[in-house]
C-alpha positions as CSV (number, residue, x, y, z in Angstrom):
1,X,1.8,0.2,0.9
2,X,-1.8,1.1,0.2
3,X,-4.9,-1.0,0.9
4,X,-5.2,-3.9,-1.5
5,X,-8.6,-4.4,-3.1
6,X,-10.5,-7.6,-2.3
7,X,-11.6,-10.1,-4.9
8,X,-15.3,-9.9,-5.1
9,X,-18.2,-10.0,-7.5
10,X,-18.5,-6.8,-9.5
11,X,-14.8,-5.8,-9.0
12,X,-13.3,-4.3,-12.2
13,X,-10.0,-5.8,-13.2
14,X,-7.3,-4.9,-15.7
15,X,-5.9,-7.8,-17.7
16,X,-2.1,-7.9,-17.6
17,X,-1.3,-10.7,-20.1
18,X,-2.8,-13.0,-22.8
19,X,-4.9,-12.2,-25.8
20,X,-6.9,-9.6,-23.9
21,X,-3.9,-7.6,-22.6
22,X,-4.7,-4.1,-21.5
23,X,-8.5,-4.6,-21.4
24,X,-10.9,-4.1,-18.5
25,X,-13.2,-6.7,-17.3
26,X,-15.6,-7.4,-14.4
27,X,-15.4,-10.4,-12.1
28,X,-18.7,-12.2,-12.3
29,X,-18.1,-15.1,-10.1
30,X,-15.3,-16.6,-8.0
31,X,-14.5,-20.2,-9.1
32,X,-11.8,-21.1,-6.6
33,X,-8.7,-19.6,-4.9
34,X,-6.9,-19.1,-8.2
35,X,-9.5,-18.3,-10.8
36,X,-12.6,-16.2,-11.4
37,X,-15.2,-16.0,-14.1
38,X,-14.8,-12.6,-15.9
39,X,-16.6,-10.8,-18.7
40,X,-16.1,-7.5,-20.4
41,X,-18.8,-7.0,-23.1
42,X,-17.9,-3.3,-23.7
43,X,-14.2,-3.9,-23.9
44,X,-14.2,-7.1,-26.0
45,X,-13.4,-9.6,-23.2
46,X,-15.6,-12.7,-23.6
47,X,-16.9,-14.6,-20.6
48,X,-14.2,-17.0,-19.5
49,X,-12.4,-18.2,-16.4
50,X,-9.1,-16.4,-15.8
51,X,-6.4,-16.7,-13.2
52,X,-5.9,-13.9,-10.6
53,X,-2.3,-13.8,-11.7
54,X,-3.4,-12.5,-15.1
55,X,-5.3,-9.6,-13.7
56,X,-4.8,-6.5,-11.7
57,X,-7.7,-5.5,-9.5
58,X,-8.8,-1.9,-9.5
59,X,-10.7,0.1,-6.9
60,X,-13.9,0.2,-8.9
61,X,-16.9,-2.0,-8.1
62,X,-20.2,-2.6,-9.9
63,X,-23.1,-3.1,-7.6
64,X,-25.6,-6.0,-8.0
65,X,-23.5,-8.3,-10.2
66,X,-24.6,-11.9,-9.8
67,X,-23.3,-15.1,-11.6
68,X,-26.3,-15.3,-13.9
69,X,-26.1,-11.8,-15.3
70,X,-26.1,-11.7,-19.0
71,X,-23.8,-9.6,-21.3
72,X,-26.5,-7.2,-22.2
73,X,-27.4,-6.4,-18.6
74,X,-23.7,-6.2,-17.7
75,X,-23.0,-3.8,-20.6
76,X,-25.9,-1.5,-19.5
77,X,-24.4,-1.4,-16.0
78,X,-21.0,-0.6,-17.3
79,X,-22.3,2.2,-19.4
80,X,-24.3,3.6,-16.5
81,X,-21.3,3.5,-14.1
82,X,-18.9,5.0,-16.7
83,X,-15.9,3.4,-15.0
84,X,-13.9,3.2,-18.2
85,X,-13.5,7.0,-18.2
86,X,-12.7,7.0,-14.5
87,X,-10.1,4.4,-15.0
88,X,-8.5,6.3,-17.9
89,X,-8.3,9.4,-15.7
90,X,-6.7,7.5,-12.8
91,X,-3.0,7.2,-12.2
92,X,-2.8,3.6,-13.5
93,X,-4.7,4.6,-16.6
94,X,-2.4,7.6,-17.3
95,X,0.7,5.3,-16.8
96,X,-0.7,2.9,-19.3
97,X,-1.3,5.7,-21.9
98,X,2.2,6.9,-21.4
99,X,3.6,3.4,-21.8
100,X,1.7,3.1,-25.1
101,X,3.0,6.5,-26.3
102,X,6.6,5.4,-25.5
103,X,6.2,2.2,-27.5
104,X,5.1,4.1,-30.5
105,X,8.0,6.5,-30.4
106,X,10.5,6.6,-33.3
107,X,14.3,6.8,-32.9
108,X,14.2,10.5,-33.6
109,X,11.4,11.1,-31.0
110,X,13.5,9.2,-28.4
111,X,16.5,11.4,-29.3
112,X,14.5,14.6,-29.0
113,X,13.2,13.4,-25.6
114,X,16.8,12.6,-24.4
115,X,18.0,16.1,-25.4
116,X,15.1,17.8,-23.7
117,X,15.7,15.8,-20.5
118,X,19.4,16.7,-20.6
119,X,18.5,20.4,-20.8
120,X,16.0,20.1,-17.9
121,X,18.5,18.3,-15.7
122,X,21.1,21.0,-16.4
123,X,18.6,23.7,-15.3
124,X,17.7,21.8,-12.2
125,X,21.3,21.2,-11.2
126,X,22.1,24.9,-11.7
127,X,19.2,25.9,-9.5
128,X,20.2,23.4,-6.9
129,X,23.8,24.7,-6.8
130,X,22.5,28.3,-6.4
131,X,20.3,27.2,-3.5
132,X,23.1,25.3,-1.8
133,X,25.5,28.4,-2.2
134,X,22.9,30.7,-0.7
135,X,22.3,28.3,2.2
136,X,26.1,28.0,2.8
137,X,26.4,31.8,2.9
138,X,23.5,32.1,5.2
139,X,25.1,29.7,7.7
140,X,28.3,31.7,7.8
């Protein structure tokens, strides 16, 4: 397991459920053990308290975020840090893009993908058999 990020002011989080599903926000203040005040002016998340169960913490942190920061100042910090592009390039961002692509696929697209995977698996199994035969001959 990797290192889990800590909950702290300025931590960027990905929302995993609710009306703001799939959007990024910043933790502005910690209310209690279960909730935090979040805001995401550039992504369309209004300032509101949210449960930690509804968000996934990322490795990105904004510096100098305090509880009285306004949406304009926060949006300027977000634009300066350019964390949205960094998140989209990360592994989690790529997985989310792929998941979105899969949900938009038609039946025919899924069929084509299935056939392509079958061809790839046949090629891989043939190559694996050749390698195992060569290694068996080398042992004798």
